[in-house]
N, C-alpha and C positions, 0 to 999 in steps of 0.2 A: 570949310567945306564942304560940298555944294548934297544934299543927300541921294542926289539921283547915280553922283558919283561914287558916293559911300557904300552905297546901296551895292554898286557892281562890283567895289572890289570888294566887301570884305565877304558877297557872295563867292569871290573865288579864294576866298584869303586863305592863310599860310595852313596846312593842317600841321598831327603833330609828326617831326620827322622822327629817320629811324637813327636806330645805333650811330655812335661816330665812327669812323676808316679813319684812317693815320693812311693810308697807302691813296686820299681820293687824292684823282691828278691836278685841283684846282684847289689848292687847300685853302687859299687865302681867300676865294668866294664859296667855303665851306663857313668858315670865321664869321663872314661879312649875313650870310643868310641864318644863322644861330642869333647872332643879334636881333636883325631881325623880328625872327620866331616872337624873340623872347617881349618887342615890343607889340606887338599884334595877338600875339594870346590874349592878353585881357581884353581889349578893344572887342578882338573876335569871338569869346563866350558873353560880355553882353549884348550882342546881335545877333546872335547866331540861333538862338530860339524866336526871333519875331522874323528873321528873313527866312528860316526853314518856316514858320506858318506861313508867311505871302506862295512861298514854291508850291508848297503843296495845296492851296486855293486854285493857285493856277493850272497847276498840273489839273486838279480833281473840274474846274469849270470847262477844261479842254476834252478832258473826259469821258465829258456824261452822256453821250452819245454812244459811248463801249463799254463792252461787260472788264469787269478789274481780274485781270490775270494773276495768277494766281503764284509765288515765287517756284522756285521748281520745274512748273509748268512747261512741258515740249512741246511748239508751233511745230508743225512737217505740214504735208500737202497732205492731208488727209483732212484737218482741221485750220486749213488756213484760211477759210472764215474769220476765225474768231480773233482773226489782227487783220481784217480787213483794212479795219481805218484808221490802225497806226502804224502802217507800213505803206513809203512813198508806192502806184503803182507798180513801175519795175520790177522791187524788191519785191513786194508782195508776188509778182511772178516766178520771180526765183525758189521763191518758198510753196508755191505751187509744184513746182520742177523737183521739189526736192531738198531743197536745202533746210537746215533742222533747226530752230530758233529755240536757248531756253532763257529763261523767265529768271531774271535776278531783281531784287533788289535796288533801286534805286540810288548810287552813294555821288556823292560827290570829288569832285573834280578844282582841285584846288591850284591855284596860280603858283609860280619861281616868288621867293620873297620878293626877290629885287625885280621881278618886272612888275609886281603889288605894286612894290615904290615909288618906281618909276611913272606906274599909270597914278599915282594919287597927284604927284607931281605936274607933269605935263599936259594928264588930260583937256583941265580945264578953257588952255590955250587955242585944243586943237578947230580947226571949222574945215569945211566944206566951200570951194564955190560954187561957183550957180551952173559950172561944167560937172561937177561931181570930184573935182581935184581939191585932195589932198592938202592940207596949208596947216603950218605951224607946226606939224607934228616932230618931235623931237622921240622917243622911245613910251613903251608900255600903251597899255591897248587907248587906241583914239577915242573911240566912244562910249565908255562904260554904261552909260545908262542913255536908249533907244527911247524914243515917243511915239509908239507905232502910227501915232498920225502926222506924226514929220512926213513935208515929201519924200523927202532925201531919205530915209529912215533903213532902207534896202540896199543903197548904197555906202549907208553906216557898216552895216552889216557886213556886207565883201573887206572895210577895211580892215573888219575888225579881224575876221578870219584871216587876213593876207598880214598880219600884223600882230597876230594871237600870239597865244603863250608857249603854243607846241615847235615852233620853228627857229626857238634860239638864237644866237648871234654864228654858232659855226657850228655844223653838225656834218658829221661823215655817217652813215648806214652803210656795213662791211657786209658784201656778200649776198645784196638782194639778186632773189631768181623768178625767173616769169613761164607762167607757162600757160599755153594754150590748149583746147579742148571743142573738139566736135561732140556734138549733138549726135545720139547715134540711136538715138528715137524709145517710145517706154520696152522697160523688161517684153521679152518676147518675139520684140521686131526682129523678122528674117532677116539675118545678115551681121548683125552686131557683135558678132566674134573675128568678122573680116576686120575689123580695123580696128586699132588700140584708142579711148579714150585721149588721149594726147596727143596732141599733132604737132607742137615745139617746143622746148625748154633751152632757154639760157639761164646762163650767169654771169653776173655783172662783178669788176671788182669794187667796183662802191658806187654809190650815188651819198653825194657832198654840195655841200651852199654852203654861203659863209657874205653873215651881209654887214654891208656896213651902215647902215642905215638902222635906227633903231635898240641899240645897242645896252642889253644890260647886267652882261654877269663878268664877259669878259675885257677886260682892258685891251683896243681904247673903245669909251665908253661918254657918251652914248651915241658917240657916230664914229668911224675910220676918219680919218685925215685922207682920204684916200675918194671918199664921196664927193668932195670937194673939186678935188683934184680930175679926176675924171667923169663924173660926173652917173656913176654906177649906183647902183644899188644893192645887187644882189650880184654873184655870180655864182650857177647852179651847173655843175657835169653829173650823168650817170654812165661809168662805163671805166674802163671798158669793157669790152665783152670779152671773156672767154673759153666760154661757150659754146655754143657746136664752133668748131672751128672756124668752118667756112666765113663765118660774120666776125672772127677775131679782129680787136683792135679798133673797132668801130665804138662810135662814143656819139649822143649825146648833151650838147654845149647849148647854154642860155644865158646870156646877157642884158640887165632890166636895169632900164635908168629911170632918174628923178623927173627927168624933166616926161612931163606928159604927153609931149607928141611927138618923140622918138621911142620909136621901136623897137623891138628888141634885137638883139642878133643872137643869130640859131644857126646852129650846125645839125643837122637831124641825122645824124647815122649816115647809112651810105648815099644817102643823098648829097652827103656834106651843104655848104650853106644852105642857109631859105629864106624865104622874107619868115614873117613873126606870121605871115596868117596860116601857112601851112605845117605849126603847129598845133591846129585846130582840127590834123584829117591824120588817118592810118595810115603806117606801112607796113609790108610785111606779114609776116603770120601770127599779127594782134590783132584785137581790136581796139586799145591803149590808144591814145593820140595824148602827146608829151601835155597840150592844153587841161586839160582833164587829170594831170597828177595831183594825188593827195583831193582831188573833188574836184580843184580849180584851179590851174596854173596861168591862166593868160590874166593879160595885162588891165588892173583895173578899170582904167583908165577906155580902153576900148571898148565896153561893153554898155548897156542900160536896164537897166534895175527895177522890177517891179516887187514889193512885198504884197507876196497872196497873205500871208498870216501867219500865226504865230500855232504849234500846232502840240499835243503832247503825244509823242511818238515812242515806237520804241527804234532803239539803238545800240551798235555794241562800243561804249567804250569802256570796259571794266574785262575785256577780252580774258578766258582764262589760260589760253594757246601762241606758246611762241619758240618755233616758228610756229604758224599759222599748220591746220590740217585739212587735208583734204577729204570732202565733201562725198562722202560713198555712196549718197542715197541720188546725188546727179553724175555721177563718174565722174567726179572730181572737177564740175564746172563752178564749184562755189564753195565755200569755205565755211565748214558745220561740224560737230555740231558744237554749238560755241555762246557767248554769255550774252544777251540784249535785255534791256531793263527802258522802263519810261521818264523820256526827257523833254523840256521844252526844248523846241525846235524854232525857227523862221526860217519861214518855206518865201523863194526869192527866185523872180524869173529875169534869166539873164539873156541880154538878146546881142549878140555882135552890133555895133555899131553900124558898121559897111559889114554886114550878112552877105551879100553878095560879091564880097570878094575875096575866093578864093579859098574859104572854109565852109567844111562837109557839117560840123553841126549849125543848125538854124540858132536851135532855142536851148536852151538848159534852162532847170530849176534843181536850186540847188537845196539841200536841207539843213541849215546848222545851227548847233548844238549853241542854248544860249550861254552855258555857263564857260564851258573850256576854247568855244570859239572856232571848233571843229566842226569839217562837213564830215558830217555822218551817211547821207545819200544823195545822191542825183539822176534826175533823166536826164536821157538827153532825145532831140524832136529833128528830124532831117528838114529840107526844103519843101517838102509837101504835105507839113503839119501832122507826118504821121510819128509814132513815138519809134524811137530808134533801137536804143541802148539804154543800160540803167548802171550804176554802178555803186555796191555797199564798202564801204567801209571799215574794217574793223579796228579800236584799238585800244589799247592798255594805260594802266593807270598804277606803274607801281616805282618803284627803287632803280630800275634796269628792267632794261626793257625785254634779256631773257634769264631765265630762272638760273641759269648756271655761269652769269657772267659776275666775275673778281675783279674788273680796273673798271670798265664802265658801268661803275655804281656810286648814285645819286644822295643828296642830305637831306632830301628828299623827295617825293612823287612828283613823278611826272607825267605826260602824255606821251605813248608810241602809237605808230600808227603799226599793225602786226601783217594786216594784207587789204589788198586792195581788190571785190571783183571787179569785173565791168566783161558783161555781158551782150550779147547785140542779138536783142529780143527778137527779130524777123525770121534769124537763123538759128537761134541756141548757139550758133560759137562763142564761146568765152575766153576771157586771160582773166589771169590772176600774179599780182603783184605779190609775192612776199618776200615781208622789208623785216629780218633777214627771212634765207630760204632755210631748207632740211637738210640739200642735199653737199651744199660745201660743208667743210669743217669752220663751222660760225659759230664761238660762244659768247661776245660780246653784245654783238647787234650795233645798236645803237650810241657813239659819241658824240653827247652834247653838251658845246659848251667846254669840255674835257681837254683843248689844245691838240685834238689828235688834227685839224684841220687850220691855216693860217691863209693870212689873205694871198702869201709869198706863195702857199703851196698851192691852192685852188683855181689861181690868175696860173701856175704851172702845166695845171691839169688843162686848164682850157685852153693855156696857147698849143700842148701837144696834139690837144684836140680839132683843133683848130689848124695845125700843119701836116695833119696826118689826113683830114676830109676838108682839104680846100679846094674852094669850087667856085662857081656862080652861082650866082642870087637867082632862086628858081618859084 
């Protein structure tokens, strides 16, 4: 096996599993995972010491110009300058306005074992053509080793995010909530008491998706035959909105195709059917646009990418709280206090190839973790070249997304997004997506490859959304 591929695989190889649970919803998957764990352990012990030294050297070299932050230290609005070189510009503004960061030691983020096996098996054959389109991909991480000098390095980073280990084969997040908050001004501002900080709050039935391509844990693997017959890579649905009443029954539905030239089919809540370009725009009382879900959800082939560098930065990937806590220091506009740690991330600039064609966001800079391949932060610019919005993404790494879960429990740790903060830096108005929320009676959270979502169920949900929200393309 190529040394570069081996490095990527072992860096994210399997950690020691938790105790077995006889009532796990996918028993066959559990046993396959245990067999693979034993095969990986010996190899991992042999290589981990060397790999850890390499990672430490990378982090230290990237952080040479920054003070070492101590575990347990709090970064607040008063000492935000201590992290000025360790946060993206937009996230630094969130700290200046009150978002509190708790520093914790850097931890490992291992991949699901079957995902690691698929990476080792299929990654050597994966290529990009001259347009940056993915070729010969089957399953696992497309590019375990990325040469920063490769002209296509940035595009490879985004393909790794798109097919990363977080997204699984079929996922359901139950009872997500979203709240939007006004900026009321600093303490002492006249009239702060006139309006509540929370401007809008909504609850959905679920967020769910089903991948036809890149499957590793639930049969059929490595691809659902539906990919060949329909050309669909995945189906995504968010809804129905169950509260507030005036928006009840609305859905967001997105269908992504394997064909690089075929744009997504999309139904965007009250707007009904829309062009894919509209998914980069916001509607209603939110700052979120669907292309910014989980940091970046636009079609990879629709953007040009440039690698701005790799850097040691702070990110929240071992979050303590699920549901996430409203930040009391900025009127709930963010999530805090929460755990943040030093991570090595790729900085990737993303510009739409047809940026003038109906897209509000003209440029994005995405911060992608080099081990878990999740996006940890993102800044966005408008068409005048001014920074417009910022996102802070909070992730947890454990064997269940919620501490009280007893059904959605996994035989190994995996990564979950707990919250996404999206703020308009010009107005201070923000939206926070809680995955799941705290007001609904939800105790399981994320079901990943657990049988709660099937190809037929997600297709039925998409059909329901289409039937309820049929309309002309906008």
